[in-house]
N, C-alpha and C positions, 0 to 999 in steps of 0.2 A: 504493500501499500504506501503510496505518495505519503511524504510527512507535510504537516503542514503545524512548523513553527512559529509563524506570525501571519495573523489574520488583520486583513482593512475591512471595516465594516463604514460603508457610505451613506451618512443621513442617520442622526442620532434622534431620532422621535421616538414615536409610539412601540415600533418594531426593532429601527434600527438597536437603540441604547439597550433595551433589555436582552437581546440577542448578542452584543458586546461583552455585555456583563455576564452572563450565563458561559459563554466559551471562556472568557479570562477568567471567571473562578473555575475552571478545568484547569487550571494552569498555563495555559498557552497564552503568548502575548498578542494583545488586540490592537490595532491603531484605530480609534474611532474618530470619523472624518465629518466636522459639520460646518454650514457654512454661518450659523449664528454663533461670534464670537462671545455673546454672552452666556449661553448654552454651552459651550467649551471648557468656559472660566470654571463654570459653577459643577461641571463634571469631572474637572480636574482638582476641583476643591472635596470632590468625594459628594458633592449632593445631586440631587436630579432636579430637572426642569417640567417634570409631570408626575403626575398620580398613579401611582400603578404598586398594589400590596407587594411588601418585600423588597421593592426593585432598590429603594436607599439603603438597604443593608447590603444587597450584591455589590453595589459600584462603589460604596465604602471601602469595603472589602478588596475589591479589584485594583483599585488606586492604591491602597495602602500596599499592598504585594507588588505593585509595578508592574502588576499585568495589563491592566488596562491605562492608555494615555489618550486624552482626545484632541485632536489638532483640526485647524483649517485647512491643512492643505494634505491631500493624498501622499502616502508615503511606500514604498517597496513593500510589498508583502508575499506571500506564497497564495495566497487566496484573498479576493474581495468579494463582499457582499454587498448588493447595492439594495438601499431600501430608501429610495426617496418618494417623495409625493407623484402621484400622478391623477390630476384632478380633471375635471371636464371643463370647457369654456362653455360661456354664457348660451351656446348655440349646441349644447351637448355632446361636445366634440373632444376626443382624447386630448389631454395638455400632456405631451412628452417634453416639455422643454428640460424641465429639473434633470430627467434621464439623459436627455443629449448633454445639458452641463456638467452634470456626474462624470459625462464617458469622456468627453472633452479634457477636465480636470486628471481623470485617470489614468488616460493614454499614456503620456510620458514616463509613468513609473512602472509600467507593464513591462515584464521580463519573459524571455522564454521558459515552459515549464508552467506559467501562472493559469489560476484558474476563477473566472469569473461568474458570479451567481447574482440573477436578477431576483429580488425577491418584492419586489415593487408590484403590486394587482396592475397587470397592463393588457392593453387589448391584444386580438390576435394579431402576431406580426411584430410585437415590442423587441423579442429579444433578437430576433434577425437584424430591425433597425439600430440594436444596440450593437453588434456586432459589426455594421457597417460604419458606423461612429467611430469606434476604436480601431477599425482598419485603416480608415481614411488619417486618424493621428498616429498610425504606427504603420505605414507603408513596407515596413523592415521586417514585420513579423509575419508568421503564416497564421491563417484563421481557418474556421472549420470548413466555412461554406465552399471555399475554395480548393481546400487541401484535405480536408476530411478528417480522416483519423489521424494524419499525420501532420496537423497544425501544431503550431507552439502554443497558443493561447486555446483552452477549453473554457467553452461558454455553456451554460444552461440557465433553466427560469425554475424558482422553486417559489411558489406563490406563500407566503406566511398565512396560516388557518388559526391563528389565535383570537381570543376571546378577551378584551380589555376589560382588567379586573381579574384575569386568570393567567396573562400572558407568561408568568414564568412556570407556571406549571403546564400549560399547553404546548411551548416552545419544548419540551424536554419528550412529552407525553405522545402528542399527536402523532399521527401518518405523517410523511412528507410527499406530496407528488411531485416528482422531478424529472424534469424534460429539458434533454440535451442537445447541441445543434447534430450532434452525432452520440454513437451509442459509448466512445469514450468519455466523452462530455457526461452524459447524464451517469457513468459507474464512478469517474472523479468525484461529482458532486455529493453522490450517494457515500464515497468515504468521507466526504467534509462532514456530512451530517450525522454519520458515525459518531463524530468525536461526543456528540453531547446530545442527540436524539436515539430516546428508548422506544421511539413507535417505528413502524415498518415503514421502509423506502419503497415507493412505485414508481418503477422507472416508465417513460414515455417520450415523445417528441415534445419539443418545445412548445409546439403551438398548440398540443393536445391538453399541457399543463396551465398556458393559460387560459383556455377555455374552461378548463374544469373549476379555476376558482371563479370567474365570472359567472358560469353556471351554478355554484354554490350559492353564491348571494343572489342571482337573479330568482331562483326557486326559493330562497325565505322570503324577498323582496316582494313574490306574489303570494305567498301564504297569507303574510303578512297586510296586504292591501286587503283581502279578505275580509280579514278581522276588521282592518279599518272600515271597510264599507258596510259590513254586518252593524257596526257602532252607530252608523249613521242611520241604518234602516229601524234599528231597535229606538233610536231616539225619535224618528219620526213616528213609530205606532207606540210609544209609550212604554218601553218595555226594557227591563234591566241587562243591560248588555253581558255583563260579566256573570248574572243568573243562568242565562240563555246558553251562554256557552260553555259554563259547567256542566250543565245539564246535556248537551250535544255532544261532548266530548266523553260522557258515559257508554255511549256507543264504540262498540269495540274497534272500529275501522276508521273511527273518524278523532282527530285531532285538529281542533282549531287552535290557532295561537291566539294571543292575548292583542285586543288593539291598544294604540297609544294617541301621541299628538301629531306622527307621523314616522317619518323613517330618517334616522342621521347619521353618522359615522360615515369614515372616507371609503366603505368597503360596500354596502348594501344600498347606500343612497345615491352610488356611482358607479357601479360596476355594470347593472344592467343596461346602460346606456352606453357601455364600449360596444355590447353584442349589437344594441342594436342599429348604433353606427355601422357596423362591417356587415348588416344583413337589415336593412331598414325597412322593406318590403315584405319580409317574412315574419317580422318578429309583433305581430300587432297585441299578443298577449303580455309581452315584456313592457312593451310600451306602455299599456293601460295600467297595469300595474303600478307603474312609475306616478304616470297622473293621480291614480288616485291616494297615493301616499305623499305625493307633492301638494294636493287640493286638501290633506286633512288639517293642516294648520291654520289655512284661512276659514275652514269650518270653525275651529276655535276660537279662533279671533272674534269671527261672527256672534258665538256664542256667548262671548265673555262680554263683550260691547251690550249686547242686548242686556244680558242681567245686570251690567253695571248701571246701565242708564234706568233701568225699571227700579233697581233698587237704590237710586240716587246716592252711589256711592262715590267719596271723594278719594279712593283710593285701592287701585288693587295689587293683590301682593300675588306675585310671579313665582312659583316653588320650582325652583333648578332652571338651570342653563345647559347643563350638558347632556350631550344625547339619549345614557343611559346611568344607571345608577352607579354612584360613588367612586367614578372618575371625574377628570376635570376636561374630558376632550370634549371640544364644541364645534367639530368639524361636522358642516352640512346639518347640525343641532335642529330640529324643528321647533325645539323651546325658546332658542335664542332668536328665531324667525318671527314666532308669534309673540315673544314681548318686545319686539322691534316693531312691529304692526300695529300691535296695540297703543305704545307709544305715541303714534304716529297719529291714530286715531283717537284715542281717549285724552279728553283736557285735563283730567286729574292728576296724581302722582302713579307712578308704577314701580312699587317698590319689590326689588329682584331680591330673593334670597339663594345662594349658590356656595354651600358649605367648603368647595374646594377651589374656590379662586378668591384672589385677595384685592383685584380691581376690574372694571368694567372691562369687556373686551372692545377693541376699536369699533367693531360694528353697532355698538350702544352709545357710543361717544357722539355728543351734537343734541341728542335728545335732551331738553333741559327735563322733563320730567320724570326721568329715570334716576333710582338712586339703588345703590347695591346697600342692605341692610342686615340685619340678623333678623332669625326665625320669628323669636318673640315680638318684637318691636313691629314686623311686618303684620303679623296677625294680631296685634293690637290696635293697630292703626287702620287697616284695609276692612274696606265694606264686604269684599269680594276674594277670594282665596281660589287661583288655577294651580293645579296640581300637575305639573309638566316632568318633572325626573321625580322616579322612586327613590331618593338617596335615604340612608339609614336614619338620617338624623328626622327625616319627614316621619320615616316611619314608626318611629318611636315616640311621635308628638300624641300628648295627651288629646284624644279626639273632643273631648268637651271644651276646648278651648276654641275649636272650631265652631259651636254652637250659635253664637250669636252672629256669623257672618255666613253670606254665599260662601258654594262652593261648586266648582267646576273640576273634576277628578277625571282626568284622562287617562291615568294608570291604573283606576279601581283599588285605590288605596284603601279605600273610606267606602267600599260598595256595601 
């Protein structure tokens, strides 16, 4: 087996930093690369710029032993893991600019024998584009598409499949889908993941691996869309959606998911559009599911505004900004959109409670009626509470504290 003595992880976000920390705590030298200088300084000080259970412990340990170092510039390594953002544009087109920038920065450090793994969730064909960008920067090296198994550089795609809040567990325990540009690329990548993954490594082609991750999230998106649409139907018919779903799920072959205020996060809210972009004429179900989930926040805003006006309240408490419980991830968060849109529409105060952040995000600046406040203060001051994220702080809230105000519970916490 090829030895991996020095690993570089490019992109120290919600996936890259945990990956770097896990590998470094296996006694392997890891160079973490990120363009955010403040995050690099924080990590080198043994601190973490995001909320993920136990990640701070792993990072402090890795920094203390010298196995982990963060920098803004790529350095030579045996293997490179790319975990940079892959968002979409306003027209729902894949934006691969971060990936191209990473490839451009990485290319000068490549050496014959290196392995490059793309972990960023990507549209089909992105791994081939990565190879092309690297080859442009290093015409002196041989790449798989032209030289097959004789290539100097091995390239593979292995999409992350972890759940925020359980990243450190799932990085190790989950199976990996590994798609190389050649069979040798796939095997080299499997050898790499064998350093820290207990799950099985399933080898395939790069394009199949890319679509596997997109299909997983599109499947989840479609099922969430059904639950969200049922919540609208139940509201229209004056039926408790949570009770209805609980009873329907007693059927041995039915498992309806729980509705919410929409769909957030960098995966489920984004990846289905990558499939739709590659096959727009034959993906009506995927596109409709996206539209259902994208429209749910608008429905929540309408309901909240209606209740606020009818109850003549001067302040609305928006409980939660993160897209899921007990993390600080605001990417594509429907709670963030709902809060912003309510502030634009409602003349009174919007009291935001988000236990996992210290300052309001940029998206909410400029709205003079938004305040970040404590839970008790918000409940005491507001006439309406809109439950948007089911953080543990809200789960333990004394229900009696809400008896005197109106409630819109998008998470079913107070069903």
